[in-house]
N, CA, C, O and the ligand as a Tripos MOL2 file, in Angstrom:
@<TRIPOS>MOLECULE
protein
  273   271    69     0     0
PROTEIN
NO_CHARGES

@<TRIPOS>ATOM
      1 N          22.7750  -13.9740    2.4930 N.3       1 MET1
      2 CA         21.7190  -14.7060    1.8330 C.3       1 MET1
      3 C          20.6380  -14.3260    2.6150 C.2       1 MET1
      4 O          20.8090  -14.2040    3.8280 O.2       1 MET1
      5 N          19.3280  -14.0760    2.0120 N.am      2 HIS2
      6 CA         18.2410  -13.5500    2.6290 C.3       2 HIS2
      7 C          16.9640  -14.6300    2.3420 C.2       2 HIS2
      8 O          17.0270  -15.3260    1.3280 O.2       2 HIS2
      9 N          16.0010  -14.7320    3.1030 N.am      3 GLY3
     10 CA         14.8650  -15.5450    2.9140 C.3       3 GLY3
     11 C          13.7730  -14.8700    2.1160 C.2       3 GLY3
     12 O          13.8850  -13.6810    1.8150 O.2       3 GLY3
     13 N          12.7720  -15.5510    1.7810 N.am      4 PRO4
     14 CA         11.7200  -14.8050    1.0190 C.3       4 PRO4
     15 C          11.0620  -13.7930    1.8090 C.2       4 PRO4
     16 O          11.1950  -13.8360    3.0320 O.2       4 PRO4
     17 N          10.3860  -12.9100    1.2840 N.am      5 THR5
     18 CA          9.5740  -11.8570    2.0280 C.3       5 THR5
     19 C           8.2520  -12.5420    2.2760 C.2       5 THR5
     20 O           7.6130  -13.0250    1.3410 O.2       5 THR5
     21 N           7.7920  -12.5930    3.6610 N.am      6 PRO6
     22 CA          6.4790  -13.0480    3.9760 C.3       6 PRO6
     23 C           5.3580  -12.3810    3.3970 C.2       6 PRO6
     24 O           5.1770  -11.1760    3.5780 O.2       6 PRO6
     25 N           4.5100  -13.1680    2.6360 N.am      7 ALA7
     26 CA          3.5570  -12.5810    1.6600 C.3       7 ALA7
     27 C           2.4350  -11.9570    2.6670 C.2       7 ALA7
     28 O           1.6310  -11.1260    2.2430 O.2       7 ALA7
     29 N           2.4220  -12.3620    3.9100 N.am      8 THR8
     30 CA          1.1630  -11.9390    4.6990 C.3       8 THR8
     31 C           1.2200  -10.7000    5.3530 C.2       8 THR8
     32 O           0.2270  -10.1740    5.8570 O.2       8 THR8
     33 N           2.5320  -10.1340    5.3640 N.am      9 THR9
     34 CA          2.5950   -8.6750    5.9140 C.3       9 THR9
     35 C           2.4690   -7.5930    4.8850 C.2       9 THR9
     36 O           2.2390   -6.4570    5.3020 O.2       9 THR9
     37 N           2.5820   -7.7810    3.6750 N.am     10 THR10
     38 CA          2.4810   -6.8420    2.5730 C.3      10 THR10
     39 C           1.3290   -7.3530    1.7620 C.2      10 THR10
     40 O           0.8140   -8.4700    1.8170 O.2      10 THR10
     41 N           0.9940   -6.2490    0.9350 N.am     11 ARG11
     42 CA         -0.2770   -6.5670   -0.1460 C.3      11 ARG11
     43 C           0.3790   -7.2620   -1.1700 C.2      11 ARG11
     44 O           0.5690   -6.6810   -2.2380 O.2      11 ARG11
     45 N           0.7510   -8.4050   -1.0120 N.am     12 THR12
     46 CA          1.3720   -9.2310   -2.1500 C.3      12 THR12
     47 C           1.0920  -10.7300   -1.8150 C.2      12 THR12
     48 O           0.7770  -11.0750   -0.6760 O.2      12 THR12
     49 N           1.2170  -11.5860   -2.8300 N.am     13 ARG13
     50 CA          1.0280  -12.9390   -2.7280 C.3      13 ARG13
     51 C           2.2490  -13.6460   -3.1790 C.2      13 ARG13
     52 O           3.1390  -13.1300   -3.8560 O.2      13 ARG13
     53 N           2.2220  -14.8440   -2.7580 N.am     14 ILE14
     54 CA          3.4390  -15.6590   -3.0570 C.3      14 ILE14
     55 C           3.5230  -15.8700   -4.6870 C.2      14 ILE14
     56 O           2.5010  -16.1490   -5.3140 O.2      14 ILE14
     57 N           4.5920  -15.7450   -5.2320 N.am     15 CYS15
     58 CA          4.8280  -15.7540   -6.6070 C.3      15 CYS15
     59 C           4.2090  -17.1900   -7.1880 C.2      15 CYS15
     60 O           4.6920  -18.1830   -6.6440 O.2      15 CYS15
     61 N           3.3260  -17.4080   -8.0950 N.am     16 PRO16
     62 CA          2.7690  -18.4070   -8.6120 C.3      16 PRO16
     63 C           3.7380  -19.2550   -9.3840 C.2      16 PRO16
     64 O           3.5240  -20.4660   -9.4450 O.2      16 PRO16
     65 N           4.8300  -18.7100  -10.0050 N.am     17 ASP17
     66 CA          5.7340  -19.3470  -10.8360 C.3      17 ASP17
     67 C           6.7800  -20.1450  -10.0120 C.2      17 ASP17
     68 O           7.1380  -21.2550  -10.4050 O.2      17 ASP17
     69 N           7.2800  -19.5900   -8.8610 N.am     18 CYS18
     70 CA          8.3550  -20.1620   -8.2330 C.3      18 CYS18
     71 C           7.8100  -20.6730   -6.7500 C.2      18 CYS18
     72 O           8.5970  -21.3220   -6.0610 O.2      18 CYS18
     73 N           6.6900  -20.4370   -6.3250 N.am     19 ASP19
     74 CA          6.0070  -20.7030   -5.0280 C.3      19 ASP19
     75 C           6.8330  -20.1820   -3.9590 C.2      19 ASP19
     76 O           6.9420  -20.8020   -2.9010 O.2      19 ASP19
     77 N           7.4880  -18.9580   -4.1930 N.am     20 GLY20
     78 CA          8.1330  -18.3140   -3.0660 C.3      20 GLY20
     79 C           9.6110  -18.7510   -3.0780 C.2      20 GLY20
     80 O          10.3520  -18.0480   -2.3910 O.2      20 GLY20
     81 N          10.1180  -19.6800   -3.6680 N.am     21 PHE21
     82 CA         11.3730  -20.1630   -3.8380 C.3      21 PHE21
     83 C          11.9810  -19.4270   -5.2370 C.2      21 PHE21
     84 O          12.0410  -19.8380   -6.3960 O.2      21 PHE21
     85 N          12.4000  -18.1630   -4.6140 N.am     22 ALA22
     86 CA         12.8200  -17.3710   -5.9390 C.3      22 ALA22
     87 C          14.1000  -17.4420   -6.3930 C.2      22 ALA22
     88 O          14.3550  -16.8030   -7.4140 O.2      22 ALA22
     89 N          15.0570  -18.1360   -5.8190 N.am     23 THR23
     90 CA         16.4960  -17.9660   -6.1070 C.3      23 THR23
     91 C          16.9680  -19.6270   -6.0980 C.2      23 THR23
     92 O          16.8890  -20.1890   -5.0060 O.2      23 THR23
     93 N          17.3390  -20.2380   -6.9960 N.am     24 ALA24
     94 CA         18.0150  -21.2220   -7.0550 C.3      24 ALA24
     95 C          19.5220  -21.1870   -7.3290 C.2      24 ALA24
     96 O          20.0040  -20.5140   -8.2400 O.2      24 ALA24
     97 N          20.2850  -21.9910   -6.4440 N.am     25 ALA25
     98 CA         21.6990  -22.0100   -6.6500 C.3      25 ALA25
     99 C          22.0470  -23.3570   -7.3190 C.2      25 ALA25
    100 O          21.7590  -24.4280   -6.7840 O.2      25 ALA25
    101 N          22.7280  -23.2550   -8.6070 N.am     26 ILE26
    102 CA         23.0360  -24.3560   -9.3530 C.3      26 ILE26
    103 C          24.5060  -24.7440   -9.3270 C.2      26 ILE26
    104 O          25.2910  -23.9020   -9.7650 O.2      26 ILE26
    105 N          24.9850  -25.8790   -8.8830 N.am     27 THR27
    106 CA         26.3660  -26.2670   -8.9540 C.3      27 THR27
    107 C          26.8390  -26.3460  -10.1860 C.2      27 THR27
    108 O          26.1220  -26.9580  -10.9770 O.2      27 THR27
    109 N          28.0050  -25.8340  -10.6560 N.am     28 THR28
    110 CA         28.5540  -25.7890  -12.0480 C.3      28 THR28
    111 C          29.3390  -26.9110  -12.3290 C.2      28 THR28
    112 O          29.5570  -27.2780  -13.4840 O.2      28 THR28
    113 N          29.8920  -27.6280  -11.0710 N.am     29 GLY29
    114 CA         30.6900  -28.8420  -11.3040 C.3      29 GLY29
    115 C          32.0630  -28.4820  -11.0400 C.2      29 GLY29
    116 O          32.7560  -29.4790  -10.8400 O.2      29 GLY29
    117 N          32.6750  -27.4010  -10.9750 N.am     30 THR30
    118 CA         33.8180  -26.8050  -10.7420 C.3      30 THR30
    119 C          33.8860  -26.3970   -9.2960 C.2      30 THR30
    120 O          32.8600  -26.1450   -8.6620 O.2      30 THR30
    121 N          35.1460  -26.3270   -8.7460 N.am     31 ARG31
    122 CA         35.3320  -25.7480   -7.4400 C.3      31 ARG31
    123 C          36.4130  -24.7010   -7.4180 C.2      31 ARG31
    124 O          37.3980  -24.6850   -8.1560 O.2      31 ARG31
    125 N          36.0980  -23.7950   -6.4450 N.am     32 HIS32
    126 CA         37.2630  -22.8340   -6.2550 C.3      32 HIS32
    127 C          38.4370  -23.2510   -5.6790 C.2      32 HIS32
    128 O          38.5060  -24.4440   -5.3820 O.2      32 HIS32
    129 N          39.3880  -22.5290   -5.4510 N.am     33 ASP33
    130 CA         40.7160  -23.0710   -5.1450 C.3      33 ASP33
    131 C          40.6340  -23.3300   -3.5670 C.2      33 ASP33
    132 O          41.4640  -24.0590   -3.0260 O.2      33 ASP33
    133 N          39.6470  -22.7340   -2.8740 N.am     34 ASP34
    134 CA         39.4950  -23.3070   -1.4250 C.3      34 ASP34
    135 C          38.7620  -24.5010   -1.2990 C.2      34 ASP34
    136 O          38.7210  -25.0060   -0.1770 O.2      34 ASP34
    137 N          38.1170  -25.1070   -2.3200 N.am     35 GLY35
    138 CA         37.3200  -26.2300   -2.3860 C.3      35 GLY35
    139 C          35.8130  -26.0990   -2.2420 C.2      35 GLY35
    140 O          35.0330  -27.0500   -2.2820 O.2      35 GLY35
    141 N          35.4740  -24.7900   -2.0650 N.am     36 THR36
    142 CA         34.1800  -24.5900   -2.3120 C.3      36 THR36
    143 C          33.5830  -24.7630   -3.5580 C.2      36 THR36
    144 O          34.2570  -24.5660   -4.5690 O.2      36 THR36
    145 N          32.1430  -25.1820   -3.6520 N.am     37 ARG37
    146 CA         31.7580  -25.3430   -5.1280 C.3      37 ARG37
    147 C          31.4300  -23.9270   -5.7730 C.2      37 ARG37
    148 O          31.0400  -22.9790   -5.0920 O.2      37 ARG37
    149 N          31.6080  -23.8730   -7.0370 N.am     38 ALA38
    150 CA         31.2040  -22.7570   -7.6760 C.3      38 ALA38
    151 C          29.7960  -22.8490   -8.2140 C.2      38 ALA38
    152 O          29.3770  -23.6630   -9.0370 O.2      38 ALA38
    153 N          29.1530  -21.8980   -7.6260 N.am     39 LEU39
    154 CA         27.4880  -21.8180   -7.7570 C.3      39 LEU39
    155 C          27.1040  -20.8540   -8.7180 C.2      39 LEU39
    156 O          27.7820  -19.8430   -8.9010 O.2      39 LEU39
    157 N          26.0130  -21.1050   -9.3790 N.am     40 LEU40
    158 CA         25.4780  -20.1030  -10.3850 C.3      40 LEU40
    159 C          24.0610  -19.8920   -9.6590 C.2      40 LEU40
    160 O          23.3130  -20.8440   -9.4370 O.2      40 LEU40
    161 N          23.7830  -18.7000   -9.3430 N.am     41 ARG41
    162 CA         22.4680  -18.2780   -8.7130 C.3      41 ARG41
    163 C          21.5120  -17.5370   -9.7620 C.2      41 ARG41
    164 O          21.8090  -16.5330  -10.4100 O.2      41 ARG41
    165 N          20.3320  -18.2230   -9.7930 N.am     42 VAL42
    166 CA         19.4760  -17.9590  -10.8810 C.3      42 VAL42
    167 C          18.1450  -17.4300   -9.9700 C.2      42 VAL42
    168 O          17.6130  -18.0110   -9.0240 O.2      42 VAL42
    169 N          17.7940  -16.1360  -10.5800 N.am     43 ASP43
    170 CA         16.3220  -15.6490   -9.8450 C.3      43 ASP43
    171 C          15.2620  -16.1930  -10.8870 C.2      43 ASP43
    172 O          15.4380  -16.4520  -12.0770 O.2      43 ASP43
    173 N          14.0720  -16.3020  -10.0920 N.am     44 CYS44
    174 CA         12.8500  -16.4640  -10.8380 C.3      44 CYS44
    175 C          12.5520  -15.3680  -11.8880 C.2      44 CYS44
    176 O          12.6530  -14.1930  -11.5340 O.2      44 CYS44
    177 N          12.2240  -15.6430  -13.0400 N.am     45 ARG45
    178 CA         11.9970  -14.6610  -14.1130 C.3      45 ARG45
    179 C          10.8350  -13.9070  -13.8070 C.2      45 ARG45
    180 O          10.8050  -12.7100  -14.0920 O.2      45 ARG45
    181 N           9.8280  -14.4990  -13.2320 N.am     46 ALA46
    182 CA          8.6310  -13.8160  -12.9530 C.3      46 ALA46
    183 C           8.6410  -12.6590  -11.9520 C.2      46 ALA46
    184 O           8.1860  -11.5290  -12.1290 O.2      46 ALA46
    185 N           9.2430  -13.1500  -10.8740 N.am     47 CYS47
    186 CA          9.3030  -12.1490   -9.6360 C.3      47 CYS47
    187 C          10.6850  -11.6090   -9.4600 C.2      47 CYS47
    188 O          10.8620  -10.8720   -8.4900 O.2      47 CYS47
    189 N          11.5830  -11.8380  -10.1650 N.am     48 HIS48
    190 CA         13.0610  -11.2710  -10.1890 C.3      48 HIS48
    191 C          13.6620  -11.4490   -8.8990 C.2      48 HIS48
    192 O          14.3580  -10.5830   -8.3690 O.2      48 HIS48
    193 N          13.3570  -12.7450   -8.3060 N.am     49 GLY49
    194 CA         14.0730  -13.0910   -7.0090 C.3      49 GLY49
    195 C          13.5170  -12.7050   -5.7270 C.2      49 GLY49
    196 O          14.0340  -12.9740   -4.6430 O.2      49 GLY49
    197 N          12.3530  -12.0110   -5.9140 N.am     50 THR50
    198 CA         11.5760  -11.4780   -4.6890 C.3      50 THR50
    199 C          10.6300  -12.6750   -4.0250 C.2      50 THR50
    200 O          10.5190  -12.7520   -2.8020 O.2      50 THR50
    201 N          10.1130  -13.3870   -4.7110 N.am     51 GLY51
    202 CA          9.2130  -14.5890   -4.2220 C.3      51 GLY51
    203 C           7.7970  -13.9820   -3.9650 C.2      51 GLY51
    204 O           6.9730  -14.6060   -3.2980 O.2      51 GLY51
    205 N           7.5450  -12.8460   -4.4640 N.am     52 THR52
    206 CA          6.1670  -12.3710   -4.3620 C.3      52 THR52
    207 C           5.7170  -11.7710   -5.5460 C.2      52 THR52
    208 O           6.5460  -11.3450   -6.3500 O.2      52 THR52
    209 N           4.3490  -11.6670   -5.7910 N.am     53 ALA53
    210 CA          3.7720  -11.1420   -6.8770 C.3      53 ALA53
    211 C           2.6700  -10.2750   -6.4310 C.2      53 ALA53
    212 O           1.9960  -10.6840   -5.4850 O.2      53 ALA53
    213 N           2.3670   -9.0850   -6.9910 N.am     54 PRO54
    214 CA          1.4930   -8.1530   -6.7110 C.3      54 PRO54
    215 C           0.0100   -8.6910   -6.8120 C.2      54 PRO54
    216 O          -0.3050   -9.3940   -7.7710 O.2      54 PRO54
    217 N          -0.7630   -8.4130   -5.9760 N.am     55 LEU55
    218 CA         -2.1890   -8.7630   -5.8470 C.3      55 LEU55
    219 C          -2.8920   -8.3200   -7.0630 C.2      55 LEU55
    220 O          -2.5930   -7.2270   -7.5430 O.2      55 LEU55
    221 N          -3.7970   -9.0550   -7.6110 N.am     56 ARG56
    222 CA         -4.6540   -8.5840   -8.7350 C.3      56 ARG56
    223 C          -5.6480   -7.7520   -8.2000 C.2      56 ARG56
    224 O          -6.0820   -8.0330   -7.0830 O.2      56 ARG56
    225 N          -6.1910   -6.5370   -8.9470 N.am     57 PRO57
    226 CA         -7.0890   -5.6210   -8.3880 C.3      57 PRO57
    227 C          -8.3830   -6.3590   -8.1430 C.2      57 PRO57
    228 O          -8.7820   -7.2190   -8.9280 O.2      57 PRO57
    229 N          -9.0560   -6.0080   -7.0160 N.am     58 ARG58
    230 CA        -10.2670   -6.7170   -6.8080 C.3      58 ARG58
    231 C         -11.3090   -6.6350   -7.7370 C.2      58 ARG58
    232 O         -11.3660   -5.6230   -8.4360 O.2      58 ARG58
    233 N         -12.2590   -7.6390   -7.8880 N.am     59 LEU59
    234 CA        -13.2850   -7.4420   -8.9310 C.3      59 LEU59
    235 C         -14.4380   -6.8100   -8.1910 C.2      59 LEU59
    236 O         -14.8360   -7.2170   -7.0990 O.2      59 LEU59
    237 N         -14.9610   -5.7690   -8.8660 N.am     60 THR60
    238 CA        -16.1610   -5.1270   -8.1180 C.3      60 THR60
    239 C         -17.3320   -5.3100   -8.9230 C.2      60 THR60
    240 O         -17.2270   -5.8650  -10.0170 O.2      60 THR60
    241 N         -18.4570   -4.8940   -8.4880 N.am     61 THR61
    242 CA        -19.7290   -4.9720   -9.2700 C.3      61 THR61
    243 C         -19.6780   -4.3560  -10.4390 C.2      61 THR61
    244 O         -20.2120   -4.8980  -11.4070 O.2      61 THR61
    245 N         -19.0860   -3.2180  -10.5640 N.am     62 ALA62
    246 CA        -18.9620   -2.5490  -11.7710 C.3      62 ALA62
    247 C         -18.2350   -3.2030  -12.8940 C.2      62 ALA62
    248 O         -18.4860   -2.9860  -14.0790 O.2      62 ALA62
    249 N         -17.3050   -4.0310  -12.4460 N.am     63 ASP63
    250 CA        -16.7850   -4.9670  -13.5770 C.3      63 ASP63
    251 C         -17.4580   -6.0920  -14.1140 C.2      63 ASP63
    252 O         -17.0190   -6.6210  -15.1350 O.2      63 ASP63
    253 N         -18.5490   -6.5520  -13.5050 N.am     64 LEU64
    254 CA        -19.4520   -7.5400  -13.8220 C.3      64 LEU64
    255 C         -20.3370   -7.0810  -14.9960 C.2      64 LEU64
    256 O         -20.9320   -6.0030  -14.9920 O.2      64 LEU64
    257 N         -20.3800   -7.9450  -15.9680 N.am     65 GLU65
    258 CA        -21.3510   -7.6580  -17.0960 C.3      65 GLU65
    259 C         -22.6180   -8.3110  -16.7270 C.2      65 GLU65
    260 O         -22.5540   -9.4220  -16.2020 O.2      65 GLU65
    261 N         -23.7420   -7.7670  -16.9320 N.am     66 VAL66
    262 CA        -24.9100   -8.2370  -16.6470 C.3      66 VAL66
    263 C         -25.6120   -8.8180  -17.9350 C.2      66 VAL66
    264 O         -25.7970   -8.1280  -18.9370 O.2      66 VAL66
    265 N         -25.9380   -9.9570  -17.8460 N.am     67 ALA67
    266 CA        -26.4040  -10.6290  -19.1400 C.3      67 ALA67
    267 C         -27.9880  -10.3880  -19.2440 C.2      67 ALA67
    268 O         -28.7220  -10.6550  -18.2930 O.2      67 ALA67
    269 N         -28.5280   -9.8050  -20.5970 N.am     68 ALA68
    270 CA        -29.7770   -9.5220  -20.6090 C.3      68 ALA68
    271 C         -30.5670  -10.6540  -21.1750 C.2      68 ALA68
    272 O         -31.7910  -10.5670  -21.2680 O.2      68 ALA68
    273 ZN          8.9870  -16.0110   -8.6030 Zn       69 ZN69
@<TRIPOS>BOND
     1     1     2 1
     2     2     3 1
     3     3     4 2
     4     3     5 am
     5     5     6 1
     6     6     7 1
     7     7     8 2
     8     7     9 am
     9     9    10 1
    10    10    11 1
    11    11    12 2
    12    11    13 am
    13    13    14 1
    14    14    15 1
    15    15    16 2
    16    15    17 am
    17    17    18 1
    18    18    19 1
    19    19    20 2
    20    19    21 am
    21    21    22 1
    22    22    23 1
    23    23    24 2
    24    23    25 am
    25    25    26 1
    26    26    27 1
    27    27    28 2
    28    27    29 am
    29    29    30 1
    30    30    31 1
    31    31    32 2
    32    31    33 am
    33    33    34 1
    34    34    35 1
    35    35    36 2
    36    35    37 am
    37    37    38 1
    38    38    39 1
    39    39    40 2
    40    39    41 am
    41    41    42 1
    42    42    43 1
    43    43    44 2
    44    43    45 am
    45    45    46 1
    46    46    47 1
    47    47    48 2
    48    47    49 am
    49    49    50 1
    50    50    51 1
    51    51    52 2
    52    51    53 am
    53    53    54 1
    54    54    55 1
    55    55    56 2
    56    55    57 am
    57    57    58 1
    58    58    59 1
    59    59    60 2
    60    59    61 am
    61    61    62 1
    62    62    63 1
    63    63    64 2
    64    63    65 am
    65    65    66 1
    66    66    67 1
    67    67    68 2
    68    67    69 am
    69    69    70 1
    70    70    71 1
    71    71    72 2
    72    71    73 am
    73    73    74 1
    74    74    75 1
    75    75    76 2
    76    75    77 am
    77    77    78 1
    78    78    79 1
    79    79    80 2
    80    79    81 am
    81    81    82 1
    82    82    83 1
    83    83    84 2
    84    83    85 am
    85    85    86 1
    86    86    87 1
    87    87    88 2
    88    87    89 am
    89    89    90 1
    90    90    91 1
    91    91    92 2
    92    91    93 am
    93    93    94 1
    94    94    95 1
    95    95    96 2
    96    95    97 am
    97    97    98 1
    98    98    99 1
    99    99   100 2
   100    99   101 am
   101   101   102 1
   102   102   103 1
   103   103   104 2
   104   103   105 am
   105   105   106 1
   106   106   107 1
   107   107   108 2
   108   107   109 am
   109   109   110 1
   110   110   111 1
   111   111   112 2
   112   111   113 am
   113   113   114 1
   114   114   115 1
   115   115   116 2
   116   115   117 am
   117   117   118 1
   118   118   119 1
   119   119   120 2
   120   119   121 am
   121   121   122 1
   122   122   123 1
   123   123   124 2
   124   123   125 am
   125   125   126 1
   126   126   127 1
   127   127   128 2
   128   127   129 am
   129   129   130 1
   130   130   131 1
   131   131   132 2
   132   131   133 am
   133   133   134 1
   134   134   135 1
   135   135   136 2
   136   135   137 am
   137   137   138 1
   138   138   139 1
   139   139   140 2
   140   139   141 am
   141   141   142 1
   142   142   143 1
   143   143   144 2
   144   143   145 am
   145   145   146 1
   146   146   147 1
   147   147   148 2
   148   147   149 am
   149   149   150 1
   150   150   151 1
   151   151   152 2
   152   151   153 am
   153   153   154 1
   154   154   155 1
   155   155   156 2
   156   155   157 am
   157   157   158 1
   158   158   159 1
   159   159   160 2
   160   159   161 am
   161   161   162 1
   162   162   163 1
   163   163   164 2
   164   163   165 am
   165   165   166 1
   166   166   167 1
   167   167   168 2
   168   167   169 am
   169   169   170 1
   170   170   171 1
   171   171   172 2
   172   171   173 am
   173   173   174 1
   174   174   175 1
   175   175   176 2
   176   175   177 am
   177   177   178 1
   178   178   179 1
   179   179   180 2
   180   179   181 am
   181   181   182 1
   182   182   183 1
   183   183   184 2
   184   183   185 am
   185   185   186 1
   186   186   187 1
   187   187   188 2
   188   187   189 am
   189   189   190 1
   190   190   191 1
   191   191   192 2
   192   191   193 am
   193   193   194 1
   194   194   195 1
   195   195   196 2
   196   195   197 am
   197   197   198 1
   198   198   199 1
   199   199   200 2
   200   199   201 am
   201   201   202 1
   202   202   203 1
   203   203   204 2
   204   203   205 am
   205   205   206 1
   206   206   207 1
   207   207   208 2
   208   207   209 am
   209   209   210 1
   210   210   211 1
   211   211   212 2
   212   211   213 am
   213   213   214 1
   214   214   215 1
   215   215   216 2
   216   215   217 am
   217   217   218 1
   218   218   219 1
   219   219   220 2
   220   219   221 am
   221   221   222 1
   222   222   223 1
   223   223   224 2
   224   223   225 am
   225   225   226 1
   226   226   227 1
   227   227   228 2
   228   227   229 am
   229   229   230 1
   230   230   231 1
   231   231   232 2
   232   231   233 am
   233   233   234 1
   234   234   235 1
   235   235   236 2
   236   235   237 am
   237   237   238 1
   238   238   239 1
   239   239   240 2
   240   239   241 am
   241   241   242 1
   242   242   243 1
   243   243   244 2
   244   243   245 am
   245   245   246 1
   246   246   247 1
   247   247   248 2
   248   247   249 am
   249   249   250 1
   250   250   251 1
   251   251   252 2
   252   251   253 am
   253   253   254 1
   254   254   255 1
   255   255   256 2
   256   255   257 am
   257   257   258 1
   258   258   259 1
   259   259   260 2
   260   259   261 am
   261   261   262 1
   262   262   263 1
   263   263   264 2
   264   263   265 am
   265   265   266 1
   266   266   267 1
   267   267   268 2
   268   267   269 am
   269   269   270 1
   270   270   271 1
   271   271   272 2
@<TRIPOS>SUBSTRUCTURE
     1 MET1         2 RESIDUE 1 A MET
     2 HIS2         6 RESIDUE 1 A HIS
     3 GLY3        10 RESIDUE 1 A GLY
     4 PRO4        14 RESIDUE 1 A PRO
     5 THR5        18 RESIDUE 1 A THR
     6 PRO6        22 RESIDUE 1 A PRO
     7 ALA7        26 RESIDUE 1 A ALA
     8 THR8        30 RESIDUE 1 A THR
     9 THR9        34 RESIDUE 1 A THR
    10 THR10       38 RESIDUE 1 A THR
    11 ARG11       42 RESIDUE 1 A ARG
    12 THR12       46 RESIDUE 1 A THR
    13 ARG13       50 RESIDUE 1 A ARG
    14 ILE14       54 RESIDUE 1 A ILE
    15 CYS15       58 RESIDUE 1 A CYS
    16 PRO16       62 RESIDUE 1 A PRO
    17 ASP17       66 RESIDUE 1 A ASP
    18 CYS18       70 RESIDUE 1 A CYS
    19 ASP19       74 RESIDUE 1 A ASP
    20 GLY20       78 RESIDUE 1 A GLY
    21 PHE21       82 RESIDUE 1 A PHE
    22 ALA22       86 RESIDUE 1 A ALA
    23 THR23       90 RESIDUE 1 A THR
    24 ALA24       94 RESIDUE 1 A ALA
    25 ALA25       98 RESIDUE 1 A ALA
    26 ILE26      102 RESIDUE 1 A ILE
    27 THR27      106 RESIDUE 1 A THR
    28 THR28      110 RESIDUE 1 A THR
    29 GLY29      114 RESIDUE 1 A GLY
    30 THR30      118 RESIDUE 1 A THR
    31 ARG31      122 RESIDUE 1 A ARG
    32 HIS32      126 RESIDUE 1 A HIS
    33 ASP33      130 RESIDUE 1 A ASP
    34 ASP34      134 RESIDUE 1 A ASP
    35 GLY35      138 RESIDUE 1 A GLY
    36 THR36      142 RESIDUE 1 A THR
    37 ARG37      146 RESIDUE 1 A ARG
    38 ALA38      150 RESIDUE 1 A ALA
    39 LEU39      154 RESIDUE 1 A LEU
    40 LEU40      158 RESIDUE 1 A LEU
    41 ARG41      162 RESIDUE 1 A ARG
    42 VAL42      166 RESIDUE 1 A VAL
    43 ASP43      170 RESIDUE 1 A ASP
    44 CYS44      174 RESIDUE 1 A CYS
    45 ARG45      178 RESIDUE 1 A ARG
    46 ALA46      182 RESIDUE 1 A ALA
    47 CYS47      186 RESIDUE 1 A CYS
    48 HIS48      190 RESIDUE 1 A HIS
    49 GLY49      194 RESIDUE 1 A GLY
    50 THR50      198 RESIDUE 1 A THR
    51 GLY51      202 RESIDUE 1 A GLY
    52 THR52      206 RESIDUE 1 A THR
    53 ALA53      210 RESIDUE 1 A ALA
    54 PRO54      214 RESIDUE 1 A PRO
    55 LEU55      218 RESIDUE 1 A LEU
    56 ARG56      222 RESIDUE 1 A ARG
    57 PRO57      226 RESIDUE 1 A PRO
    58 ARG58      230 RESIDUE 1 A ARG
    59 LEU59      234 RESIDUE 1 A LEU
    60 THR60      238 RESIDUE 1 A THR
    61 THR61      242 RESIDUE 1 A THR
    62 ALA62      246 RESIDUE 1 A ALA
    63 ASP63      250 RESIDUE 1 A ASP
    64 LEU64      254 RESIDUE 1 A LEU
    65 GLU65      258 RESIDUE 1 A GLU
    66 VAL66      262 RESIDUE 1 A VAL
    67 ALA67      266 RESIDUE 1 A ALA
    68 ALA68      270 RESIDUE 1 A ALA
    69 ZN69       273 GROUP 0 **** ****
């Protein structure tokens, strides 16, 4: 099991959909033969389990429309 990727070290930001909590383990209510719970792991659909999202391109002055 791995933790979320820290958003500060890469050019990414924390996923706004899952807030960095990219994978949820849902118990199915059944148990394996050894007594452990049968879990269903579901990844965030927006970031596919990474917990990060790419940064939006920066707004430059060329992007701004001047009102006349
Ligand atoms: Zn996400």
